[in-house]
N, C-alpha and C positions, 0 to 999 in steps of 0.2 A: 682271466678264466674265473668263472664262478661255479662252485659245486653246490648242488641242491641237496643231495642225500643219497642213501642206498636202501634197498629193500631189506627190512628187518621184521621178522615175524616173532611174536611172543606167544608162548604156550598159555599164559594166564595173565590177566591184569590184576591190579591190586583189589578190584571189586569182586574177584572170583568169577569173572566172565571171560570166556575164550576171546582173546584179543584179535582184532583185525588191524592192528596198528602196522602201518607200512611207512618206511622212509624211502623215497624214490630219488634216484641219482640222475641228475642231468648236468652236463658240463656245458656251460655257455662260453663260446669263444667270441666275446663281443655281443652286440645286440642282435645280430642277424644270423649267427651260425652256432649250432649246438649239436650235441650227440646225447641221446638218452635211451631209455629202455625200449621204445618202439623201433628206433633205427637199429639198435643192437639185435633185437629179436628178428628183425627183417634180415639182417646179415647172417645170423645163425640159421635161419630157415633157408636162405639161398644156399648156404654151405651144405645143408642137409639135402635139399631137393634138387639143386643144380639148375634151378629155373626161377626167374623173377616172377613169372605168372603163377607158378605153383606156390611159391613162397607167399605171394600176395593173397592167393585164395586161402591158404592155410591160416593166414592171419586176419582174414575177413576184409581185405582191402582189394581195390581194383588194381589191374595191371598198371594203369596210368599212375595211380597214387604210389605204388611200389617203385615204379620207374622214376618218378619225380624225387622220391626220397633218396634213391641211389644216386641220381644225378646231382642232387644237393650235396651229398657226401663226397662224390668224386670232385666236385668243384671246390669244396671246402679245404681239401688237403692237397699238398704238392703231388701226391701219388694217388692213383685210383684205388678204391676199395673193392670194386667189383669190375670184372670184365665180362662182356656179353658177346655171344655169337648170334647173329641174326638167324631166324628160322629159315625154312626152305626144305628141300628134299632130304637133306641130312639132319634136319631138325636144328633147333637153336640150343641155347643153354647159357648159363651164367655161373661164374666161379668167383670166390673171394680171391683177391690177390694176396700175396704174402703180407703186404701192408694192411689189408682189410682183416686178415686173420689176427694179426698183431693188435689191431685196434680193438677187436672183440676181446682178446685176452687181457689187454691193458684195462679196458673198461670194467670187466668182471673182477680183476684184481683190485681196482680202486673201490668197487662196490663192496667187495668182501672186507677190505680194510675199514671202510666207512661204517659198515654194519657192526663190526666188532667194537669200534670206538663209540658208536652211538647207543649200543644196547643198554648200558646202565642208565643213561639219561632218559631213554625211551621208557624204561621200566618206571622211572620216577614220574614221568608224565602220565603213564597209564594208571598208576596208583592214585593220581589226583582226579581221574575221571569220575563223573557221576555214574551210577548204575543206570543202564538204559531202561526206559519206560517199557512196561509190558505191552504186548500187542493189543490192539483194540478188540473189543468183544463184538464189533460189528454194529453196535447201536449208534444212532446218530448222536453227535456231540451237541450239547447245549452251549450256546454262546450268548454273551450279553451285548453283542455289537448290534446297533440299530441302523437300519438303512433308511435314508431319506428323512424328511421332516414329518412330524405328526401334527 
């Protein structure tokens, strides 16, 4: 298992600029299986909407992409994370299993713990950042690069 990080936001960097520093958490279970912020957001949205297609739309992804991510998670673990009822006259739907709800809770708990542990180190990295350059005035930039032979 390899842990990549957790989302941490800083109110200010050392340079006095509002920080956009983020630490993102992804847990890799070997080279071909992982769980990260996108899959967790999808599970949370399915829990809220009760539908894979509605969850996908809310996250800007196709039903097929959402379904493939759910299938990947269902194949990854011994127990399913989502169960779905096919559509029809009664309509379809999808719900998180107890295991899926626990997966979301565990991921968010790991994320919170990692955020707290990483915060002081991130502040140090932020303090070492250069101040961002100011936006361009719209004038073309002069360059000294020559193209072709003269």
